[in-house]
DOZA-650146 format. One line per field, with one value per residue (C-alpha): residue number from 1; x, y, z. Coordinates in steps of 0.001 Angstrom, whole numbers, plus 500000, padded with zeros to 6 digits. Each point is the difference from the previous one (the first is absolute). Example, Ala and Ser with C-alpha at 12.3 -4.5 7.8 and 13.67 -1.06 7.14 Angstrom:
2
resi = [1; 2]
X = [512300; 501370]
Y = [495500; 503440]
Z = [507800; 499340]
***
This chain:
420
resi = [1; 2; 3; 4; 5; 6; 7; 8; 9; 10; 11; 12; 13; 14; 15; 16; 17; 18; 19; 20; 21; 22; 23; 24; 25; 26; 27; 28; 29; 30; 31; 32; 33; 34; 35; 36; 37; 38; 39; 40; 41; 42; 43; 44; 45; 46; 47; 48; 49; 50; 51; 52; 53; 54; 55; 56; 57; 58; 59; 60; 61; 62; 63; 64; 65; 66; 67; 68; 69; 70; 71; 72; 73; 74; 75; 76; 77; 78; 79; 80; 81; 82; 83; 84; 85; 86; 87; 88; 89; 90; 91; 92; 93; 94; 95; 96; 97; 98; 99; 100; 101; 102; 103; 104; 105; 106; 107; 108; 109; 110; 111; 112; 113; 114; 115; 116; 117; 118; 119; 120; 121; 122; 123; 124; 125; 126; 127; 128; 129; 130; 131; 132; 133; 134; 135; 136; 137; 138; 139; 140; 141; 142; 143; 144; 145; 146; 147; 148; 149; 150; 151; 152; 153; 154; 155; 156; 157; 158; 159; 160; 161; 162; 163; 164; 165; 166; 167; 168; 169; 170; 171; 172; 173; 174; 175; 176; 177; 178; 179; 180; 181; 182; 183; 184; 185; 186; 187; 188; 189; 190; 191; 192; 193; 194; 195; 196; 197; 198; 199; 200; 201; 202; 203; 204; 205; 206; 207; 208; 209; 210; 211; 212; 213; 214; 215; 216; 217; 218; 219; 220; 221; 222; 223; 224; 225; 226; 227; 228; 229; 230; 231; 232; 233; 234; 235; 236; 237; 238; 239; 240; 241; 242; 243; 244; 245; 246; 247; 248; 249; 250; 251; 252; 253; 254; 255; 256; 257; 258; 259; 260; 261; 262; 263; 264; 265; 266; 267; 268; 269; 270; 271; 272; 273; 274; 275; 276; 277; 278; 279; 280; 281; 282; 283; 284; 285; 286; 287; 288; 289; 290; 291; 292; 293; 294; 295; 296; 297; 298; 299; 300; 301; 302; 303; 304; 305; 306; 307; 308; 309; 310; 311; 312; 313; 314; 315; 316; 317; 318; 319; 320; 321; 322; 323; 324; 325; 326; 327; 328; 329; 330; 331; 332; 333; 334; 335; 336; 337; 338; 339; 340; 341; 342; 343; 344; 345; 346; 347; 348; 349; 350; 351; 352; 353; 354; 355; 356; 357; 358; 359; 360; 361; 362; 363; 364; 365; 366; 367; 368; 369; 370; 371; 372; 373; 374; 375; 376; 377; 378; 379; 380; 381; 382; 383; 384; 385; 386; 387; 388; 389; 390; 391; 392; 393; 394; 395; 396; 397; 398; 399; 400; 401; 402; 403; 404; 405; 406; 407; 408; 409; 410; 411; 412; 413; 414; 415; 416; 417; 418; 419; 420]
X = [250803; 497741; 500901; 499821; 500506; 500822; 498924; 502746; 501828; 500283; 496655; 498144; 501013; 498520; 499947; 496490; 500628; 502796; 498806; 500209; 501918; 499242; 499581; 499162; 500496; 497950; 501126; 498537; 500846; 498483; 499761; 499922; 499967; 502317; 498052; 500469; 496308; 499025; 499130; 496760; 497707; 502104; 501279; 503793; 502024; 503171; 502974; 501875; 503500; 501814; 503729; 502714; 502716; 499475; 498494; 496232; 498993; 496280; 497855; 496220; 497387; 496679; 497215; 498643; 497717; 500958; 497528; 498600; 503246; 502202; 501101; 500986; 499995; 501104; 501216; 503364; 499930; 496226; 497122; 499673; 503615; 500898; 503449; 502477; 502962; 501159; 498158; 499296; 499959; 503452; 501783; 502633; 499850; 502991; 502626; 500425; 498726; 496718; 498386; 496556; 499668; 496673; 498939; 496632; 497852; 498369; 498132; 498909; 501291; 502156; 503246; 501649; 501176; 500708; 502420; 501933; 502120; 500152; 501823; 497938; 500820; 499155; 496320; 500102; 502808; 497477; 499325; 503280; 498220; 498579; 503501; 502076; 501178; 499687; 498202; 501305; 497208; 497305; 497428; 498895; 496268; 499709; 502594; 498024; 496926; 501909; 501109; 496455; 498767; 502694; 499011; 496411; 501164; 502142; 497073; 497941; 502703; 499550; 498440; 496247; 497394; 499091; 497339; 496611; 496968; 497342; 496449; 498612; 497288; 496564; 499223; 500676; 503444; 502016; 503415; 502369; 502547; 503549; 502473; 501405; 497261; 498066; 498873; 498786; 498849; 497029; 498304; 496460; 498146; 496288; 498455; 498595; 496267; 498300; 498515; 496389; 497006; 497993; 497260; 501266; 500866; 502228; 503266; 501671; 502501; 503583; 501000; 501961; 503617; 501528; 502568; 498922; 496636; 498395; 500837; 503768; 500810; 497503; 499497; 496261; 498289; 498812; 496302; 498039; 499690; 500492; 500619; 500475; 503786; 502137; 501205; 502954; 501194; 503609; 502782; 499562; 498740; 497261; 496402; 499199; 498907; 496334; 498264; 498314; 496370; 498534; 497669; 502698; 499539; 503757; 501602; 503579; 500967; 501714; 503663; 501218; 500893; 503587; 502662; 499507; 496547; 497007; 499952; 498915; 496312; 498654; 499368; 496919; 500060; 497914; 496574; 497368; 498856; 503127; 503442; 502826; 502427; 503479; 500878; 501811; 503567; 500566; 502025; 502431; 497163; 498145; 498670; 496369; 498943; 498455; 496829; 498992; 503511; 501075; 502024; 503679; 501218; 502678; 503115; 500917; 503718; 499753; 499257; 501053; 498806; 496305; 497832; 498965; 496381; 498695; 499569; 496700; 497405; 502414; 499160; 503407; 500700; 501411; 503714; 501174; 501530; 503045; 500626; 496349; 498508; 498355; 496252; 498678; 499237; 496715; 501654; 502540; 498012; 496581; 497288; 497894; 502557; 499471; 503612; 501275; 498471; 501158; 501646; 503771; 501727; 499807; 496668; 499067; 496291; 498335; 498778; 496560; 498520; 496770; 500048; 501832; 503485; 501366; 501789; 503562; 500985; 501548; 503620; 501034; 503454; 501103; 503414; 501203; 497213; 500973; 500110; 501251; 502461; 498257; 496513; 497602; 498061; 497161; 500511; 497027; 500293; 496882; 499013; 498918; 496268; 498072; 498580; 496326; 499127; 497263; 502539; 502749; 502120; 500653; 503230; 500898; 502013; 503678; 500734; 501540; 503254; 501838; 503771; 501847; 503619; 502297; 503530; 501810; 499616; 497113; 496684; 497283; 499498; 503534; 502810; 501738; 496674; 501497; 500578; 502955]
Y = [730696; 497052; 496702; 496495; 497181; 496775; 496750; 498290; 497098; 496244; 499952; 502384; 499212; 496618; 497857; 499416; 496419; 497655; 496657; 501145; 502772; 503161; 503088; 502683; 500972; 502008; 503422; 502270; 503451; 502661; 503554; 503179; 503646; 502800; 500442; 496306; 499363; 496769; 500409; 498003; 498865; 501875; 499117; 499721; 499246; 497968; 498931; 496817; 499165; 496703; 500732; 497410; 501778; 503524; 499019; 499995; 496655; 500554; 503165; 500274; 502547; 499493; 502295; 498464; 501612; 500057; 498621; 501772; 499282; 501493; 496514; 499559; 496410; 498788; 496879; 500686; 498304; 499482; 500789; 503642; 500819; 502252; 498783; 502744; 497723; 496431; 496723; 499054; 496240; 500188; 501225; 497467; 500357; 497677; 502127; 503082; 502218; 501697; 503181; 501532; 503728; 501724; 503413; 501380; 502883; 500765; 503078; 498240; 502916; 498110; 500370; 497229; 501876; 497213; 497148; 497345; 496956; 496771; 496727; 496953; 497319; 496324; 499746; 501310; 497541; 497194; 501098; 498329; 496669; 500149; 499749; 498314; 496457; 499107; 501569; 498633; 499224; 500844; 502788; 500489; 500703; 500388; 502784; 501748; 499801; 501560; 502860; 500676; 500017; 502496; 502255; 500023; 500732; 502912; 501475; 499870; 502032; 502893; 503164; 499339; 502110; 503205; 502469; 501581; 501224; 502478; 500534; 503443; 500558; 498468; 496954; 496265; 498770; 496847; 499511; 497227; 498647; 500528; 497147; 498804; 501652; 497541; 502269; 503603; 502519; 502230; 503095; 500914; 503249; 500444; 503139; 502600; 500613; 503017; 502829; 501194; 501371; 498171; 497959; 500421; 496885; 501323; 499269; 496604; 497924; 499537; 496846; 497078; 499433; 496516; 497556; 496593; 500202; 501812; 497140; 500170; 503627; 502872; 503651; 500620; 503075; 502670; 500704; 503017; 501163; 498131; 496211; 499783; 500212; 497847; 496721; 497793; 496428; 498900; 499412; 503545; 503476; 502329; 501050; 503367; 502829; 500929; 503335; 501548; 500974; 500779; 502753; 502185; 501628; 499851; 496560; 499113; 496877; 497071; 499190; 496895; 496930; 499574; 497294; 499428; 501360; 502009; 503324; 503123; 500826; 503153; 503085; 502091; 503580; 503109; 498476; 500962; 497976; 497929; 500077; 500489; 497062; 499857; 497491; 496980; 498838; 496887; 496975; 499808; 501248; 503198; 502542; 501095; 503253; 502734; 501925; 499205; 499136; 496573; 497254; 499291; 497125; 497371; 499093; 496678; 499862; 498576; 501325; 503521; 502848; 500154; 502608; 502847; 500948; 503528; 502443; 500575; 501655; 500732; 499211; 498334; 496851; 497045; 499294; 497125; 497086; 497925; 502273; 500385; 503211; 502506; 500441; 503158; 503067; 501719; 503317; 498422; 501245; 501072; 499064; 498719; 497392; 496520; 499148; 502166; 497598; 496739; 497552; 499717; 497192; 497290; 499200; 503254; 500707; 502957; 502974; 501588; 503272; 498317; 497052; 497002; 499984; 496838; 497328; 498946; 496909; 497065; 498853; 496342; 498510; 496395; 498343; 496681; 499654; 497015; 500606; 498035; 501598; 500756; 499721; 502940; 501315; 502505; 503480; 502268; 503663; 501637; 503555; 502620; 500208; 502745; 502955; 500772; 501666; 502008; 501749; 501966; 500296; 496288; 498313; 496716; 497440; 499473; 497099; 496722; 498292; 496651; 499466; 496692; 499452; 496976; 499000; 498697; 501811; 502176; 500070; 502330; 502035; 501450; 497556; 501229; 501114; 502895; 499587; 497718]
Z = [933950; 499199; 501581; 498619; 502472; 498183; 501618; 498047; 501590; 499905; 501768; 497715; 496433; 499215; 496903; 498762; 498829; 501014; 498743; 496385; 498245; 502014; 497861; 502588; 503607; 502476; 501126; 502681; 501327; 502277; 498619; 502141; 498970; 501080; 503256; 500837; 499301; 498267; 496318; 500115; 497169; 497421; 496546; 500360; 496841; 500625; 497860; 500925; 498737; 500600; 500098; 499368; 501895; 498650; 496637; 499530; 498472; 500378; 500401; 500321; 501121; 501751; 501273; 503205; 502581; 503661; 502540; 503067; 501875; 497271; 498873; 496370; 498620; 496561; 498203; 498351; 496608; 500331; 497717; 501080; 499105; 497060; 498931; 499188; 499242; 500528; 500539; 503603; 499337; 498317; 503155; 501048; 503773; 500511; 498262; 502163; 502832; 499202; 501318; 499670; 499317; 500683; 498706; 501134; 498746; 503371; 498708; 496760; 497945; 497504; 501958; 501991; 503086; 502481; 499388; 501849; 499283; 502039; 499505; 499145; 502538; 500355; 499143; 496410; 499236; 500205; 496435; 499150; 500485; 496471; 498485; 502730; 499282; 503685; 502915; 503293; 502417; 497469; 500456; 503609; 499701; 503792; 499884; 497293; 502228; 502883; 497754; 498876; 503605; 500946; 497126; 501280; 503540; 498837; 498083; 503204; 501741; 497599; 501409; 500388; 498282; 501846; 498922; 500487; 498089; 501036; 498760; 500848; 497399; 500713; 497891; 499528; 498961; 499364; 501597; 498878; 502468; 498620; 499539; 503288; 502103; 502180; 502851; 500224; 502607; 499226; 501457; 498885; 500818; 499359; 498578; 502418; 500228; 498432; 502061; 499960; 501865; 502596; 498402; 496446; 498049; 497226; 501799; 499445; 501976; 498885; 498152; 501435; 498916; 500079; 498601; 498568; 501822; 502921; 502392; 499340; 500804; 499816; 500872; 500291; 498607; 502433; 500432; 501095; 503611; 503291; 500025; 496238; 499903; 497686; 501532; 498985; 499439; 500443; 502509; 501302; 499202; 501199; 499453; 498516; 502284; 499996; 499715; 503035; 499496; 503401; 498892; 498482; 496658; 499288; 499984; 499068; 498094; 501703; 499414; 498171; 502045; 501174; 500030; 503726; 500818; 498897; 498231; 501871; 500305; 498405; 502124; 500604; 498799; 500616; 499986; 502545; 502948; 500398; 501543; 497544; 499690; 498471; 497298; 501447; 499294; 497911; 501203; 497115; 497809; 499137; 502482; 500066; 498414; 502112; 499320; 496429; 498760; 498745; 501662; 499368; 497891; 500634; 497990; 498382; 500838; 503496; 503450; 500900; 502252; 500832; 498307; 502287; 500521; 499607; 502862; 501757; 497836; 497159; 496397; 499524; 498050; 501914; 499617; 497821; 501896; 498961; 497035; 498958; 498614; 502343; 499809; 498389; 502092; 499135; 499090; 497623; 497018; 498837; 502472; 497128; 498970; 501430; 499157; 502817; 502503; 498420; 502371; 499936; 498084; 500768; 501641; 501789; 500496; 498288; 502067; 500127; 501209; 501030; 502396; 498656; 498584; 498412; 502045; 499291; 498026; 501845; 499553; 500031; 499530; 499670; 499644; 498525; 497439; 497843; 496237; 496997; 497535; 496734; 501516; 499723; 503006; 500443; 501463; 500720; 501051; 501462; 499172; 502502; 500628; 498191; 501933; 500232; 496692; 501737; 502188; 498288; 503141; 500457; 498901; 498355; 501920; 499237; 497631; 501136; 499051; 499975; 500198; 499560; 501119; 499755; 500900; 503097; 503336; 498815; 501832; 501202; 502057; 499830; 499084; 496818; 498525; 498032; 496256; 499250]
***
């Protein structure tokens, strides 16, 4: 059943004007659905009835929109009201006990399915001042100020905004901070580098991924071969693993960087004149691919198990770390398809059957990034680097990603980083 929590008391219903004849009063309520989840940023029709005893002397409807905290705010008798019956200014507050009845259409389907009735206590009776012959002590403006301050304090006690947004398709985006959100945590993973042959120039590095700008939090794109792995910027994270290329004609792609260390380096396969090497494990990130297979990717939902590297000499893709996608094994499909050697999402390096595989993208995370509600910020997601077009057995790097989370007690690498 839907729930409707009314913030209705002497502290929360206030007269909008005391010095003259007040014609409206403020009303606020918090709306939750049947799963006890706040109904945020939603149109929520409401019908208000003022009861004199059990008789309705005034009825109106309004169609407000709740804020990010599920708070509904209206002015009873105000300009947004659609009067059903009665005249609000004609109510004689001195003659009887009055109640307020609320009926809410939580699902906005034309049916009022939540209602409640509460007695109006001392504050609304200040309206009696417009007709009273005497008002002992006059109007206490200081008291009114105290009431308004308490209303603000109670609003601040409402459940804070909690949420997240992920960007997993390469490109540039704009993200607007929701109402009530002043701090976020972000993880950014760069795209993995493309694979290719030694000496060829067709392969490209992966693109950087970042939030606001590259100096705030960044996962760098992976390059091509040794010492060209993706780096990172942030409170923590890991570099991408690189591809081995010590004379072997079969080189695995490097794994994506991890939440607590580097991704695994690619292995060396069945080339001549060299010792075979297994793909390395990732530290909270992707494992390196063996032979000519691609590196594993890394997930965006916080730190988890490390990705496992491939066995010695095997053309196996590296395992995905922290929920990332495994790299592609060479025999997963047609040998002529470059897609079978693409690096795992997110950030795995592409494999190659001739010398250099692609290096893994870096992963950076940062907490407590200050933002302003309603302000728009830049998000960039890097793509995986392209393989060498002259070599059909080279794979593209895995694409990058950015994920933003907010809410109390949530932070990377692993504190309540799941979707909430």
